[in-house]
C-alpha positions in Angstrom: 86.1 122.5 94.1 87.8 120.4 91.6 91.6 119.5 91.6 91.8 120.8 88.1 91.7 124.4 89.6 95.2 123.8 91.0 98.3 124.0 88.8 99.0 120.3 89.0 100.9 118.2 86.3 98.6 116.4 83.9 100.1 113.0 85.0 99.1 113.7 88.6 95.5 114.9 87.8 95.0 111.8 85.7 96.1 109.5 88.7 94.0 111.6 91.1 91.1 110.8 88.7 91.9 107.2 88.5 91.9 106.9 92.4 88.4 108.3 92.4 89.0 111.7 93.7 86.3 113.9 92.2 86.4 117.2 94.4 88.7 118.5 97.1 87.7 118.1 100.7 87.7 121.2 103.0 91.0 120.6 104.3 92.4 119.9 100.9 90.9 123.1 99.5 92.4 125.3 102.3 95.9 123.5 102.6 96.9 122.7 99.0 97.3 126.3 97.7 99.5 127.0 100.7 101.7 123.9 100.7 102.1 124.1 96.8 103.8 127.5 97.3 106.3 125.8 99.6 105.1 127.7 102.7 104.8 126.2 106.1 101.4 125.1 107.2 99.5 124.5 110.4 96.2 122.7 109.8 93.6 121.6 112.3 91.7 118.7 110.9 90.2 115.5 112.2 90.9 111.9 111.1 89.2 110.9 107.8 89.1 114.6 106.5 91.5 113.8 103.4 94.6 115.3 105.1 97.0 112.6 103.6 96.5 114.0 100.0 96.6 117.6 101.4 100.2 117.2 102.4 101.0 114.2 100.1 100.4 116.1 96.7 102.7 119.0 97.4 105.6 116.7 98.9 105.4 114.2 96.1 105.7 116.9 93.3 109.0 118.3 94.9 110.7 114.8 95.0 113.9 114.5 92.8 113.7 110.9 91.9 117.3 110.8 90.6 118.5 111.4 94.2 117.7 108.4 96.4 118.8 110.4 99.7 115.6 111.0 101.8 113.9 114.2 100.8 110.7 113.9 102.7 110.1 112.9 106.3 106.6 112.1 107.6 106.3 111.6 111.5 103.2 109.8 112.8 102.3 108.6 116.4 101.6 105.0 115.6 102.7 102.1 113.4 99.3 101.8 112.0 99.0 105.4 111.0 102.5 105.2 109.4 101.6 102.1 107.3 98.2 103.8 106.3 100.0 107.1 105.3 102.7 105.1 103.3 100.1 103.2 101.5 98.1 106.3 100.5 101.3 108.1 99.4 102.2 105.2 97.1 98.7 105.5 95.6 99.2 109.1 94.9 102.8 108.6 93.7 101.8 106.3 90.8 102.2 109.2 88.4 105.8 109.4 89.3 108.0 106.4 88.2 110.8 105.0 90.6 109.7 106.9 93.6 110.4 105.0 96.8 108.6 105.3 99.9 109.9 103.5 103.1 108.1 103.0 106.4 110.0 103.0 109.4 108.2 102.2 112.6 108.6 99.9 115.6 107.4 96.3 115.8 109.1 95.5 112.5 112.7 94.0 112.3 115.3 96.7 112.4 117.7 94.7 110.1 115.3 94.6 107.3 114.8 98.5 107.5 118.5 99.0 107.5 118.8 96.8 104.4 116.1 98.8 102.6 117.7 102.2 103.7 121.1 101.1 102.1 119.2 100.9 98.7 118.1 104.6 99.3 114.7 106.1 99.5 112.9 109.4 98.7 110.2 109.7 101.4 110.3 108.2 104.9 107.3 107.6 106.8 107.7 106.5 110.4 107.2 106.8 114.2 109.6 109.2 116.1 111.1 106.3 118.2 112.3 104.2 115.5 113.5 107.2 113.2 115.4 108.2 116.4 116.8 104.6 116.7 118.1 104.8 113.1 119.7 108.1 113.7 121.4 106.6 116.8 122.8 103.9 114.5 123.8 106.1 111.7 121.6 104.3 109.3 119.3 107.1 108.2 120.3 110.4 106.6 118.2 113.6 107.0 120.6 116.0 105.7 118.6 116.6 102.3 115.1 116.6 104.0 113.2 119.2 102.2 109.7 118.7 103.7 108.8 117.4 107.3 105.1 116.4 108.1 104.0 116.2 111.7 100.8 114.1 111.3 98.5 114.0 114.3 100.9 116.3 116.1 98.6 116.5 119.3 98.6 112.6 119.6 102.5 112.5 119.3 102.6 114.9 122.2 100.0 112.9 124.2 102.4 109.8 123.7 105.4 111.8 125.1 107.3 112.3 121.7 108.2 115.9 122.2 111.7 115.3 122.9 112.3 112.8 120.2 110.7 115.0 117.7 112.9 117.9 118.6 116.1 115.7 118.3 114.9 114.4 114.8 114.1 117.8 113.5 117.7 119.1 114.9 119.1 116.5 112.3 117.3 118.2 109.3 118.2 121.3 107.4 116.9 124.7 108.9 115.7 125.7 105.5 112.8 123.3 104.9 109.1 123.2 104.6 107.2 122.1 107.7 103.5 120.9 107.4 101.8 120.3 110.9 98.6 118.5 111.0 96.6 118.3 114.4 92.9 117.3 115.3 93.1 119.6 118.4 95.1 122.7 119.1 95.8 122.9 122.8 98.7 124.9 124.4 101.3 122.1 124.0 100.6 121.8 120.2 100.7 125.6 119.7 104.2 125.5 121.4 105.7 123.0 118.8 103.9 124.7 116.1 105.8 127.9 116.9 109.0 126.0 117.5 109.2 124.0 114.5 107.5 126.3 111.7 108.4 129.4 110.1 105.8 132.1 109.2 103.2 129.2 108.9 99.7 129.8 107.7 97.1 128.4 109.8 93.9 126.7 108.4 91.1 125.1 110.4 88.3 122.7 109.2 85.1 121.9 110.9 85.7 119.3 113.7 82.2 118.6 114.8 80.3 115.7 113.4 76.7 116.2 112.2 74.0 114.9 114.3 72.0 114.3 111.1 74.5 111.6 110.3 75.5 110.1 113.8 72.7 109.2 116.0 73.9 109.5 119.6 72.4 107.7 122.5 73.3 107.7 126.1 72.3 105.1 128.8 72.9 105.5 132.5 73.7 102.0 133.9 74.8 100.5 137.2 78.5 99.8 137.3 78.0 96.1 138.1 75.6 95.7 135.3 77.6 97.7 132.6 79.0 94.4 130.8 75.4 92.9 130.7 74.0 96.3 129.5 76.5 96.3 126.7 75.5 92.8 125.5 71.8 93.8 125.8 72.6 96.7 123.2 74.4 94.3 121.0 71.6 91.9 120.9 68.9 94.5 120.4 70.8 96.6 117.7 72.6 93.8 115.9 75.3 95.9 114.4 77.2 94.9 111.2 80.4 96.3 112.8 81.0 98.0 115.8 84.0 99.5 117.8 83.7 99.3 121.6 85.9 101.7 123.4 87.3 100.9 126.7 89.9 102.9 128.6 92.5 100.4 129.6 94.3 97.5 128.0 93.2 95.1 130.9 89.7 96.2 130.5 89.8 95.7 126.6 91.1 92.1 127.1 88.7 91.2 129.9 85.7 92.5 127.9 86.8 90.8 124.7 87.0 87.4 126.6 83.6 87.9 128.1 82.0 88.7 124.8 83.6 85.7 123.1 82.4 83.4 126.0 78.9 84.7 125.4 78.9 83.8 121.7 79.9 87.1 120.2 82.4 87.5 117.3 85.0 90.0 119.1 88.8 90.8 118.7 90.7 93.1 120.8 93.1 96.0 119.8 95.6 97.6 122.2 99.1 98.9 122.2 100.8 95.8 123.4 99.9 93.6 120.5 102.7 92.4 118.2 102.6 93.8 114.7 101.4 90.6 112.9 98.6 90.4 115.5 97.5 93.9 115.1 97.6 93.7 111.2 95.4 90.4 111.3 92.9 91.9 113.8 92.4 95.0 111.7 92.1 92.8 108.4 89.4 90.5 110.1 87.4 93.5 111.3 87.7 95.2 107.8 86.8 92.1 105.9 83.8 91.1 108.0 85.4 88.2 109.7 84.8 89.9 113.2 81.8 92.0 114.1 83.0 93.6 117.3 86.4 95.4 117.8 87.2 96.1 121.5 89.7 98.8 121.6 91.6 101.3 123.4 92.1 104.8 121.9 94.9 103.8 119.9 92.2 102.7 117.4 90.5 106.2 117.6 93.0 108.0 115.5 94.5 107.3 112.1 93.3 103.9 111.4 91.4 103.5 108.1 88.5 101.3 109.2 85.7 101.9 106.8 81.9 101.2 107.2 81.7 101.0 111.0 78.0 101.1 111.7 78.4 101.8 115.4 80.6 103.0 118.1 80.1 102.2 121.8 81.8 104.1 124.5 82.0 101.4 127.3 84.3 103.7 129.1 83.9 107.5 129.1 86.7 109.1 127.0 89.0 111.6 128.8 87.8 114.7 127.2 85.4 116.0 124.5 87.9 115.9 121.7 88.5 112.2 122.3 84.7 111.6 122.3 84.5 113.4 119.0 87.3 111.3 117.6 85.8 108.1 118.8 82.4 108.5 117.4 84.0 109.9 114.2 84.9 106.3 113.4 81.3 105.8 112.2 79.1 107.7 109.6 81.9 108.1 107.1 81.7 109.2 103.4 78.1 110.4 104.1 76.7 107.1 105.5 74.6 107.1 108.8 76.0 105.8 112.0 75.1 105.3 115.7 77.1 106.3 118.7 76.2 104.8 122.1 77.6 106.0 125.4 77.2 104.0 128.7 77.7 105.9 131.9 77.2 105.5 135.7 75.5 107.9 138.0 79.0 109.1 139.2 80.1 109.7 135.6 77.1 112.0 134.9 78.9 115.2 135.9 81.9 114.4 133.6 79.5 113.5 130.7 77.9 117.0 131.1 81.3 118.5 130.2 80.9 116.9 126.8 77.2 117.8 126.3 74.8 119.8 128.5 71.6 118.7 127.2 71.9 114.9 127.0 68.8 112.9 127.3 69.4 109.3 129.0 67.3 106.6 127.5 65.9 103.5 129.1 67.6 100.2 128.1 65.2 97.6 127.2 65.9 94.2 128.5 65.7 91.0 126.2 64.5 88.0 128.1 64.8 85.3 125.5 68.5 85.2 124.2 68.6 81.6 123.2 68.6 82.2 119.5 70.5 85.5 119.5 74.1 85.7 118.5 76.6 88.0 116.8 78.7 85.6 114.7 80.6 87.1 111.8 79.4 85.9 108.3 83.1 85.5 107.1 86.1 83.8 108.0 89.8 84.7 107.1 92.3 82.2 105.6 96.0 83.2 105.3 98.1 81.9 102.3 101.9 81.7 102.7 102.6 83.8 99.6 102.4 87.4 98.6 103.8 90.3 96.4 107.3 88.9 96.6 105.9 85.6 95.1 104.2 87.7 92.3 100.7 86.8 93.7 97.8 89.4 92.8 94.4 89.3 94.0 93.0 88.1 90.6 95.4 85.0 90.7 93.8 84.1 94.1 90.3 84.7 93.1 90.8 83.0 89.8 92.1 79.9 91.5 89.4 79.8 94.0 86.5 80.5 91.7 87.8 78.8 88.4 90.0 76.0 89.5 88.5 75.1 93.0 85.0 75.6 92.1 84.3 78.0 95.1 81.2 80.2 94.5 82.7 83.7 93.6 79.9 85.3 95.7 81.3 83.5 98.7 84.8 85.2 98.4 85.2 88.6 100.1 88.1 91.1 100.6 91.6 89.9 99.4 94.6 91.7 100.9 98.2 91.0 99.6 101.3 91.8 101.7 104.9 91.0 100.8 104.9 87.5 102.2 101.3 86.7 103.1 97.8 87.0 101.5 94.6 87.1 103.4 91.1 86.1 102.1 87.7 86.7 103.5 85.4 83.6 102.8 81.8 83.0 103.7 81.7 80.7 106.9 79.8 77.9 105.2 82.3 77.7 102.3 85.5 78.2 104.3 86.4 74.6 105.0 86.2 73.7 101.3 88.2 76.8 100.3 91.0 76.1 102.8 91.3 72.5 101.9 91.3 73.5 98.1 94.1 76.0 98.7 96.2 73.5 100.7 95.6 70.7 98.1 95.5 72.7 94.9 97.9 75.2 93.1 97.8 79.0 92.5 99.7 80.0 89.4 101.0 76.5 89.1 102.5 76.5 92.5 101.5 75.1 95.9 101.2 77.4 98.8 100.7 76.7 102.7 97.4 78.0 104.1 95.6 78.2 107.4 92.7 79.9 109.1 93.5 83.0 111.0 
């Protein structure tokens, strides 16, 4: 179904078309007519289903840009999801001039956020803990909130945010629109849905992944051979990009160190990383400077990681819904993907609760590994300059290719932030590119640069 079937302003439809949205996803088809009427909504939808547009389009239409008091509050479980949602909302909001969207999440300086709030904002996107911090300091005003979005509500409850959410909502008007999105709908999620919504309509989209797209494999391994078995799989499959899920931070760190020692291009992702480290890790994985991302379940939800060719369950997930979310990181946008699960004899019973008809496969050993390696084809350089320096991707590309004689085909993804820019460069051209940036100029100015 096309977006043109909805009563949307011409400017918004043109923007949606420019963003490449051709037809509505299932969650958009079912949610938008309800949300556009101003009714409360409870939607069950998995990550990657297009839910940000499902709640973003209605809330952006309602915003009065002349009033810089916050009118919309979007609560998310993690910093990464807050940033991703804010980024997508900004893209959707291009049709509406002077609309300000502010991200308020932990891991970022409080003072900078307070300064931004003093200049006003229309839409706040943040994590419960940081929003509560601002309420405690009196630096955020929720008295004119017209729409609240609880994104990945089940995840927020898993992380113990119920009381925080309750306190935050108590500071908003009782007459408001509430949109709740959740991948699962257990008893606790039902409880907050009933508590925080009013006569809400319920919609549900398909949560299962097609086995025609995701090829699932199960290998029974000995506990003391698990790490070696993982490496055998990586040697044999040679994935272009793979997320390996482990269950604890300690396991993630130890496994990443072991993979690096054995010649693999790997990075770790867990809840205790500083924001800059998390950002750089995800950038390197997305721009092909890293092949293997070893992660806890913090990476299973909300992160916009495209083109993941394989997911490996090194540790069994807690429940079937977690398994579905993990393997759902691959096979996106109609592409094929592969999901591999390693389990021990003792874990077989638990695995049977996910699938009753699994067929364990034999793991073939690779004897000669001398010439085998999984090293990323790209490396990432960081430039100390970004949006605040008026730098654009085209400026960096032009300087490298035209002024510094770097092969344009060797230049990969370019990400521009406020103060820093990141450029993926093919490994064999990296040293030349880095030295050229250090010694040369971009837009007539010199910038510091280094390898990430």
